[in-house]
N, C-alpha and C positions, 0 to 999 in steps of 0.2 A: 134455546132458553139460556138465560144468564142465571147462574147460581152464585149467591154471595153468602159466604160464611160470616156470620155476625155473632161474636161471643164476647162476654165479659171475661176478663182474665186477671189473676193476680200477677204481680211482677215475676213470680217464679213459674208461671205458665199453667196454673190450675184454674179450671172453670167452675169448680164446685168443691165443697168439702167432701170427705170420704163418704158421708151419708147422703150426698146429693144436694145439700143445703147451699143455697146461693143468697142468703140473707145479706151478705156483704156487698152485693151488686147494687150500685147506686144509680144506674141509668137504665133501668128496665123499661121506662117510658120511651126512651129512644129506640130500644129494640122493638117494642110494640108498634111504634110509628113506622119503622122500616117494614115490618110485616104487613101493616095496613097498606102501605104504598105498593108493595109487591103483590099483595093479595093472597099469598100462600107462604107457608113455612114447613120445612122438613125438620122433625125432631125425633129423638129416640124414645122408646117406650119408658125407660127409667125416668127421663126428663118429664115426660107427659104425666106419668103416675105420681112423681114427687110433687109436681106443681099442678096437680089436677084441679085444685080449687081455683087457681088462676085461669087455666085453660078452659074450664067449663063456663066461665063468664064471657069468653071471647066469642063475638059474633061478627067481627069486622074482617076476618080473613079465614082462609081455609087451612086446616092443619092436617098434614100427612105424617103419620106416626110409623116409624120403622120398628118392627118387632119380630122376634123369632116365634112368638106365640101364633099358632094356627087358629083360624076361625074366631078371633076376638072381634066382638061387635062394639062399635062406638055407641056412646050414649047421647051424642049430639049430632045434628045434621051436617055441621061443617068440619067433621073429623072423619078420617078414613085410616084404617090400619093396613099396612103393606108389609111384605116379608123380604124385600130386597131394594137396593138402590135403583135398579132398573125399573122395578114396578113403581117406585115413588116418582121417578121421572116421567114414566108413561102416564101415570094418573094426573100429574100436573099438566102435561101436554094435552091430555084429553079434556081437561077443564079450561084450557086455553090460556094458561099463565105463561107470560114471557119472561118474568123475573120471579125468582123464588129465594127466600132467605133460608139458610141452613143454620139452625140454632142449637145443634149438639144433641147429645153429649159427645164425649171424646171418641167412642167407638164409631158412632155415626159420622162424625166429622172425618175420621180417618177413611172410612169406607168411600165417601164421596171424593175425597182427595186422591185416594189410591186409584179410583176409577177415572181420574182426570176430568172430573165434572165441575170442580170449583173454579170459577173465573176470577173471583175477587174475595179478599179477606178484609174484614173490618174488625179490629180488636179494640175493645174498650179496656185499656189497661188501668187497673185500680192500684192505688198506692198502698199496697199491703203485701205481705209475704205469708202464705198459708202453710208452707213447709211440707204439706202432704194433701192429697185429695185426688180429684179426677182431672187428669191432664187434658189439655186442649185436643191432643191426638192420643187417645188412651191406648196404652199397651203396644204401640207399634213404633218402629223407627221410620221416620219419613225424611226424604231428601227432596225438597221441592224448592226451586228458585222463585223468588218473589221480587217484584219491583215496587218500591215505596212510591205512592202517588200523592199521599196527603198526610199531614200531621196536624191534629187539632187539639189544643189545650182546652179542657172543659173545667167547670167548677169542681170543687172538692178534690183537686189534684188528679182528676181523671185525664187520660190522654187517649184520643182516638187515633189509631194507626190504620191507614188504608193501603192495601197492597193489591196489585194485579198479580195473578198467578201466571208464571211463565210456563207454557206448555211446550213439551219437546216432541 
């Protein structure tokens, strides 16, 4: 299975404001399209809860939410809650997904990267500095080598950076 981390980021490496707000992200439709193409997305519980109004409308792809909460039941058919990276991968494999998008937050991103499960990273870098907020890899120091494979200038000053993750 190929896992692609896809996140919007400020120039200073934040994926959301401290309260989880991502109202500054200008290319959420591109993220949604990538999720539709893959058929499945991994996200964290805070991301899911914060953007619940958005995710409850999604019918075009499967959503696997990582949470430490035990026995949480989803309110929609295309959502499942899991308690570990391994369980998330297992659930995606059971459903037959060959490609999955990893959509954050920072702790979930780190967990997948630390488990050496991320194959590709696509960053949508926005032309702003937040100064503080939720980091792309929240709360952890990470040393992972990447290979830049594509740079794409988009409208509104956005830049997509695409990397392959070099696994050792």
